[in-house]
Each structure stands twice: as structure tokens, then as C-alpha cells.
N, C-alpha and C positions, 0 to 999 in steps of 0.2 A: 477325150471324155468322164475319163475316170476320175482324172484329176478334179474335174468339177463338179461331179457326185459328192465326191471327198468335201471338198469343201463348203458347198452348203446342204447338204446334210445337217449337221448341226443347226444351222439357221432354220432350216423347216422345222427340226425338232421344237427348237424353240418359242418360233410363232405356234404352232400349237398346242405347245405349253400352256402359252399365253392368250391365245384363244378360252383355253379349256380353263383357267382361272378365272376370265371375265365372265364366263356363263356361270361359274360355279357364283361368282360374287353376285352377278343380277339376278338369278334361283334365291340365292342368301338373303339379296335386300326385298324381293317381291315377298319371301316368306315374313322375315320382321318387321316390315313397314305396311305392306297392304293387303295382308292377310287378314279378315275382319275389318277391317279399317271402316268399313259406314256401319258397324253395327252398334256400336253404341252411339248413347245420345251425347250430342255436345254440352263438355265440362265447363259450372260455371267459374271464373266469368268472363275468362277473353276468350275460345274459341267461338261461344253465342252472337257475342257482337261482335268480329269482325263477321261472323257468315251472315247475319242480318245487317251488318251496313251495305255490303255486295248485294244480298237482297235489295234492298232498299234503292240503291242505285241501279239494279236493272229498273224499279218499277218508276224512279220519278226522271231517267235518264241522265241525272247532272253525273259528269265522267269526271268534274273537279273536285267537289267537294263531298265527303264523305257522308254520312248522317245515321243515326242509331239512333232509335224510337224516333226518327224522323226529325233530330233535330242535329244541328254539324256536329260530328267528331272528330277533333283535329288530334287524336291520339297518335298516329302514325302517315307517314305520305300514304301518296296514290298506288303503285305499282302493284301490292299485296291484291287490291279490291281489284283491279282491272284483270289479274289472274286469278284469281276463286271467283270473276264473274265468266273470263271464257270456259271456267270446269262448268258451270254452272250451265254455261248455254249445251258442253258436253256432252255431261251425265244428267245431270236435273237438279235442284235446287234441293239438296241434303245433306248430308254426314261426309257419305264417300267425297263429292264434289268437293266440298268445303276442305275436308285434311287433304284433297289428292298433289294440290304442289310440295308441301312439306313432303311428307313419302318419295314424290319423286324427286326434289331437290337431293335429298338425302341418298336416293340410289344415284345419282348424280356424283355426288362428294364422294361414296366409297370408290366408284371409278376411277374417279379424278384424282382421288390419295393413289391408287394400287398405280395408272400408268406416269402419274410426275414422280411418284418414290420410286418406282422402278430405273428411271434413270441414273439415279445416284446411289439407291440400295441395294439394286439387283432385287432378282425376281421376290428372291424368300424375305427379305428387307419389305418390300414394298407390298407381299401380300400379309405380311403379319402387319402394315399398319393399315392394309383394308379391315382387315379382320375386328383390329381395336379399335376403327371406329363404326365398326356395322354393330358389334354385339359389345357394346356397354351402356349403361341405366339412360345417359343423356342421351344421346340419341336415337333410343328406341321411343324415350317419348316425347320428344319434338318430335320426329319420324313420324308421329302421330296424332301429332294436336294441329288443328288450326289457326296457329298464330307464324306469326312474321318473323321468328328465330333462324329457323332451317334454310329460307329465301336470302337472310342476310349474310346467312355464314357461306353458303353457296358462293354466291357471287364476289364475297368478302375472301375468300379460297381463291378464286379462280384472280381477284387482283395480286394477291401476294406468290400467288404461284407464277402468273404470266410476267412481274416483275423480277422476280428471282431466276425465271429463265431468260426474259432478254439482258441481266444484268451479268448472268454468264456465257452469253452466249460473243461466238467470235464470229470476225470478219463482218460484212457489210451490218448496219444497223438494223437491229432485229423489229422490223417494222410490225410484224405479225403480233410479237406478245407484246406492243408494247397498247397497237388497239386496242387488244383485249383487256388489257390491265387498266387502261382509263375506261372506257365501254363498261366494266363492271364496277368500277368503281361509285360510275354515275348510278347504276344501277341499285345499287350498297343504298346509295342515299338519298333513291327514289320508294327504297323499301323502309328502311326504318331512321331519317333525316342525317344529321352531322356527324353520327357516329360511324356513318362507312366512308365517311372521309378521315376524319381525324384519327381512326384507329388504324387502318392502313399506313398510312403517313409518319404517325409514328414508330411504327415496324420499320418502314423502308427507312428512313431519317437517320434512325440508331444504329441500324446495320452498315449502312456507307458511314457514318460517321466514325463505328466499331473499324470497318475495313479502310478506314482514310482515302476516300474516295476522290479522284482527280476532280479537277473541273472537267477536264474532258469529259471525262467518263460520265459526270453526272450530266453535262450536256450531253453526251449521247442516248440517253434516258428519254430526250425530247421531254423536257416538263410545263414549257411554255403552248407546244402543242398542246401535248398531252393535257394540260386544264383548259384549253380552251374546246376542247374534244369533250370533257366533263362536262362543261357550261352548256352549250348547244343542248345535251342530252338531259342533264338536270334541274337544271333553270325554270324554263319553261313551265315546267307546272307550277312549281314554286310563284312563280310572279300571277299566274292565273289566279291562282289560291289567294293568294296578298289581293289582287284585283277586285276578288269579288266579295271576301271577307273582311279585308281591312284588317284592323287592329285586334279584332279578334281571332282572327288565323296566329297572328303572332303571341298574344296573350297564351292562347291555349298551346299552340303546337313549338315552338320555342320556348318561352317564359314557366307555363305550368308541367310539360311532359318530358322536356329538356333540362333546363334552369335549372328548374327546383327542385326536380326528381333526383337530379345528382350533389346538387348542393344540401338538399332536406328529406325528408324521410315522407313518402307518397301511401299512402294504405296503410299504416304501420308496420313496411316491409323493412324495417332496418338489422340491423346486423354488428359485432363486433369487427376488425379490422382483419380479423384470419377468419372470416364467415367463409370463405372460398378455400379453405384448405382443405377442410372435410370434404368441402362438395366437389373437389376433385379427385383427392381420393377414394370414395365411395361412388362418384357418378361416374370416374373414369374405370371402376374397378373391373376385370382383376388386373387390367394393363398398369395402373396406374403403378404394379409392382415392379413392371421395368423403368422408368421415371430414372430412379436414384443412379443405375448404370450408365443409361444418356448423359447425365451430368457430368458425369466421373469423368468420361472418355472427351465430354470439349474442357472442362477441367484439365486436363493430362495437357491439352494445347491451347492454355490461357497464354502463354510468351505469345507464341505468335498470330496471334488474332487478329493484330493487325499485319503481319507477313504473309506468306504464301500459306494457306488451308487448303489439304485435299478437298477432293468435291465433297467427300460425306461429312468433314467437320465443318464445310464452310455452311451444309446445311444445317448441321447441326446447333451452330449458331443463332444460324437464321432462327428455326425453330426456336431454339430458347426465348432468343429477344421477341419474338412473335407470343409466344405464353404469357413473358413477363409482362410486356406493354398490358396486354389484356387481363392478366391477374390483378395488377400494380392500379391500374385507371381504375377499377369496378371497386375494387378494396377502398381506396379513395370516397366511393360516392355513399353520399348519406343512404338513397336507396339502394335494398341489397335482395334479389332474387335468385336465386341457383342456375335460372338459364341467362342471368347476363355473362355468365362466366363461356358458355359454349362456344362463343367466336375464337375461341382457344384449340376445342378438340382436334382440327385438323390439323395444327401443330401437335397436338400432344400423342396423335397416330403415328404422326412421323419421329417422332422420339423415343416410341413405344415397339416402331419400327426400325430402327436402326439398335436400338439396344439387345432387341429380340432375336436378330440375324446371327447374333454370336451367342448370348444369354442362353438361347436356348438348343444351341448345338454344343452346350457342357463346356467351353471356351473358359467359360469364368466359373466354373462350378468351384473352386477353390478362394476365388476372389473376393472381396468386398460388394460386387454386383450383384454377384449371384446368393450371399447371403442374405442381401437388404431386399432380393426379389422374393426368398424363402420366407423372410419375416414377416412383410410386408402383406405377400398374397393370403400366408397364412392365417397372419392376426387379423387383417380386414374379415378374410375369407369365414375364421369363426367370431369374431364378433358378430356379423350380418348373422353369422345361422344362431347366436347367443339373444339376440334382438327380436328376431322372428319367432322363437321358441317363447318367450317372454309375451311377445305384440300382442295375444289377444287378451293378455290382464292388463297391462298399459293400456290398453286401447278402449276396454272396459272402466276402466279406473278413470280415464278421460271420459269418456260422454259422461258416465251417472256426476260429474263434476262440473262439465260444460254443457252438457246436451242431453241430459236426463230421456227427454221426450222423443230421440232422434233412437229408435230400434238397435240390436245388437247389431254389426258386421259376421251372420253367419260363413265364415273363411275355412269351416271343417278343420280339415286334416293339411291345409293349403301351406300354411306358416311353416310346420314341420315339415314338408316335402322341401320345402325352399330352403329350410336349413338344412339337411343331406346334403342337398346341390352345393348348396356353399363352404361344405365342409369336403365332401367326397369329391371335387374337382378339385379344388386347389394344393390336397394332397396325393392327389395321383400327379399334378401338373410339378409339383415338387419333387416327391420322389422319381419320375420319369426324368426333371432335367439334372437330377442330379448325379445319374448315370447315363447321363448324354446322348437321351432319347428323345431328342428335341422334335420332332414331329409329333411323340404320343404326347409329349408337355403342350405344345399347342393346340393338337385336337381335342386334352382334356380342358384349357383353359374356355376354349371357343363353343364347347357343346356345353358345358355347365351353365354359360350365358345364354343360348339360345334355347336348351331349355327353361333355363328360370326365368325370358322374356315370352314363352311361351305361354307360361303357367300364368303369367303376370296379365297376359292379355286375355286368356279363357277364362281363369278367375276371378283374380284379386279385380282388376279394373271392372268387372262385370257386377261384383258383389258391393265395390263402391260407387258406383251409376245405381244399381237396386236402393240402397241408402239414405243419399246425396242427390241425385238427380230426380229419379224413375218418379217420384212425387210430385217435381215441381213441373216434369213435361205432361201427367197426367190431368194436374191443374189448368195446363194449358192447354191441351186436346181438350179437356173440356168447356172454357171459356169461348173454343175457336170455332164450339158446334152451337153453343148455346146464347151467347152473349150477340147483338144486333147492334146494328149502328148508332144506335141510340145507347146505349149500353155503355158503361166503364170498367174495364180492366183496374182495378188498385194492385202496387207491390209497397206492401207496409214494413217500414223500418228493414228493409230485403231491398240486397244489391242481388238479382239474378238477371239476366241479360239473355236467358233460355226461356224465358217468359215470354218477350216481345218476340222472339225469332221463331217461338212452336205456336204460340198464339196468335199471328201472324196478322198484328194487330198494336198501335199505341199503347205502353201501360205507364198510368199515372201513378208516381211516387211521391208517398207520402213518409216521412222520417216521424221519429217519433220526437214527441214534445210539438208535433203540429197536425193534433187530431180535433182539432177546429176543422180542418180542410175535408172533414167526411160532410160537415153540415152543406157545403158550399158543392161538393160534388154530388152529394145525392138529388142535390135540388136543379142539378142541370142534364143528370141521365135520369131515364130511364131504369134503369137498375145496375146495381153495381155488383161487381165480388171483388174480393178482397182475398190477398194472399200473403201470409206472413209465417214466421215460426212460430213454434207451439210454446216457448221459451217465453215469446212476447203476449202471448194470447191474454195476458189479465189485462193488460192495457188498454186490447183492442175490445176488451167485454166491458168494458165501459162507456162504447160509445154507443151512442141511443140508433137506433133504428136499422141496426143489420145484427145478421144473425149467423150461427155458426151452421154451414151445408156440409163441410165435409173435415176429414183427417186422415192423411195418411203419412208414414212415418214420422219425420218432425215438421211438419208444416200443416196447416187450420187453412182452412177458405170459407170466406164469412161469403152473407149476398143481404142485399138490402130486401130481401125477399123471404120469409123463414122456409123452410125445407118443408115440403107438404106429405 
């Protein structure tokens, strides 16, 4: 009996420790992702576009073709709209429901990274990886946004995790892992289109090529059966959408929002070839300071990449290829947005976990990995602090040049508080690391980011909303109360999907140079409400038979009836 107790006690302690870590990660995710999730209005332009398209789906009962402003919307596939509709049914139509799945999938990714990483990196490395994914700026923003990015990354990550687990499995063919890999690949394609198939296949293909996988080992992954399963799940919606919309679907979905977006520039979102380098360094801060150490570990094993690797080295190779594929693919894209690099963040988290496992324990105190960590974390933190101190001056100057009618953002002491945190946290972390106090260094990094993100949620986001979104929402609420069925709400030279969502009615768009359309609209409607930016009000004043009604922030409201 004593032997049984001695043998099982460590296992019991390990299980309790793992449960404690999981509970901690769940609570941290609830704090960073769900806290005040529905307190802010939806931000233009993507959030209200998805939210309104889902609302119109519930109104029309058309579960195949999404519509925004009561016209077909071919930007993204159908799965995210279905999920958001389920949230609407559960929580009611509103900001919390619209953002629920992003926060939920972010929480799922945190736990997935920890449990997956624990198999190779051990408990400490997996915890660092999970913290790195949870407490960075990129994750915090997309976990609280009603957009498809977090949903896509959740499914894509499970595809790659399941493939890697199947690749490393011994014994019989790992059908369970393979089923999950092909299933989630199909769900990725139903979330954001062909990119959900292309990126995982590029990562997997490169990894198998580098490892010189034999034909027998490749067939063990059941590619033909897997692709058949993928087709059964992913293709039906595409075929139904094609049947209902014909060439308009091909032109809008595949040509405009995929081919043209990649080869050209959409909505002015261009950038240089190195665009995503600062995005990674800043968006993944402070954990980006660990990446040189992770690269150094793989570099030392470069001569053995095609031969025997330890499980840790194999994971490093897989994660670096994962990151590299996403980074290079979108660096070559004509259209660039910071969120495009986000599918690589789970890989970066694993790399941070692998490096941090030794880096924060003092093993690399005198090595290049430790030195690069100190300089990167300290340098980026100091640069962010300096930018925050100058932020009020920079923003004020830009506002006066670009949008003088927009009232100044009243951030008060917030930039200076954030600057102090971005200096103090890295300094403590570097000091603790150099003295071999890994737990203190890790706590300093994580605590700094948690505090900064909470300040951003409570203060920064609120101020931005008051300056940019609140006037539009107030005008939309007014239109919802005042306008009848025979009236029209018009957005003049303004791209603001939030007007459609909050006014709960169709919005007519009039572009600059099309002012003659106001005469047609005035003749067909009992009353017009026209909303535009104050910066273009001069042109609006030249339109006959409309009168200024209200002015809020950088926006103005005109009406075909003079104010009483």
C-alpha cells in the first residue's frame, strides 16, 4: 500500500497543479476578454457590418446569403453569421452577443495552447505560452471585436495542432486527430474562405518537406479521405450560394474580396514589405522579446532538421514554419491590415513558451538570448512609453490638420500612467531575469500587460468611443425614433455601417460628387435625415432644401425640414 501511495502522489499533485493553472487561465481570460464586453458601441466599419448582416439574416430568414443594408454582402462566408445569430438568440441583439464568440474562442485558444504545449514544453513552458497569447495587444483587441479573425484562428490552430499530434503519434493511425484536423480546416474555410485551406496546407506541406516524410508516412495522414470529409463539410454552402447568386457571388466573394484584395489594395490599406515586422514586435509585446532565443534554439539544430529531432526541436521547427508562412504570405499581399498576421500568434506563443522556459530561469543570463531579450523588452517598452508621453501632442496635431471639427480626446493622465507601466514592468522583468528570479520576471511581464489592457478597456476605448462613435450612435438613435416608413436616412460621403445597425433601417448612401441625388431622394420621401462629417459640410450647404438640424462631435445632421 505504501508503494502505491508513493507512486501516485506526484501524479496527484501534478493533476491538481494542472487544474489550478486551468482555473487561473479561465479567470484571466474572463477578465481580459469578457469584462465590459458589451459596454462599448460597435466600432465602424467591420463590427457593425457583421452585426447588422446577422440581424438582417434573422429578419429575412435567408440563411445562405448574408445581407447588409438589405443588399447581398459577399465579404465573408457564412459560419460567423450563423454563430452570431445563435448568440443573438441566446443573449439578445446587442454588443455583447455580437462579440461573444470572439471572446469565447479566445478563451478556448488560451486553454488549447496550454494543453497542447504541455505535452512537449512541460507545465512551465506551456503556462508561459498561454500567458503570452492571453496578454498581448493583438489578442486583446481581436478577442473583444465582432469580426471573424479570432474564430478563424481558433479553427486553424486546431487544424495545425491536430495535424502535429497525428504526425507524432505512434501505433495505429490516429483517426481522432485526423478527423479534428480536417473538420476544423473545413470550418476555417466556412469562416473566412480559401485562406483557411491554403495557409494550413502550406505549413503542413513545408513541414513534411523539411522532415522528408516518406510516402508511407504521408498516406498514414489519410489525405484523400480527409479531403473528402473537408469537401462534405465546406462545399455545400458555397454551392448553395453560387446557385442563389450566380456570377455576382463569384465576382464579389472570390474576385473582389480575395483575388483583388491580395493582388491589389482595398480601401487604401497598403503597406511596405516589412509592414508586419513592427506589428509583431509591438502587437506581441512583451513576449516578442523571447523570439530571438527561440530562433537561436532552432538554429543550433539546423544540421539535424532532416534527421532526428527531439520533440521540443520538432515543435520549434513546426512553429517557426507556421509563423513564417503567415508572415511571408501576407507580406506579399497588396492589401495589409495588422490583423492579417494574427493567425501566426498561436505559433508565436508556443515559441515564447519554449524560449521562456529557460530564459526566465536564468539559464541564458549571460547568453545572446538573454541579452536580446533585455534589449528588446526594455527598448520596445521604453519606445512605447516615449510615444505615450508625446501622444496628446501628436494626436492633437493630427486632429488640427486632418479633422479640426473633431473635439480633442480627453485622455487626462492615462497616457502617462501607461508610460509608467511600460517602463516599470520591463525594468523589473529584466532585473529579475538577470538574478535568476524567473517567477518574478514572468509575473512582472504578465502583470504589466494585464494592467495596461484593463486601463485601455476602461479608459482609452471609452474616450475613443465618445469621440468617434457616440455622435453617430446618437444620430442613429434619433433617426430610429423620429423617422417613419416613408422617410429616408442618408449617409453623405460617409462609410458608417453603425448607422444601419443602430437606426434599425436601411441607409441610402450618397457619395461626394453625387449631390444631384438629393433632389430625387427629396421627391420620393416625406422627410430626409442626412448625416455626414463636419469636414464636408461646406458641400452639403450648397444642396437646396436641406437644413442643419444638429451637430455632435465631428458629425452633422441635416434634415429636409428646418429645425423648429
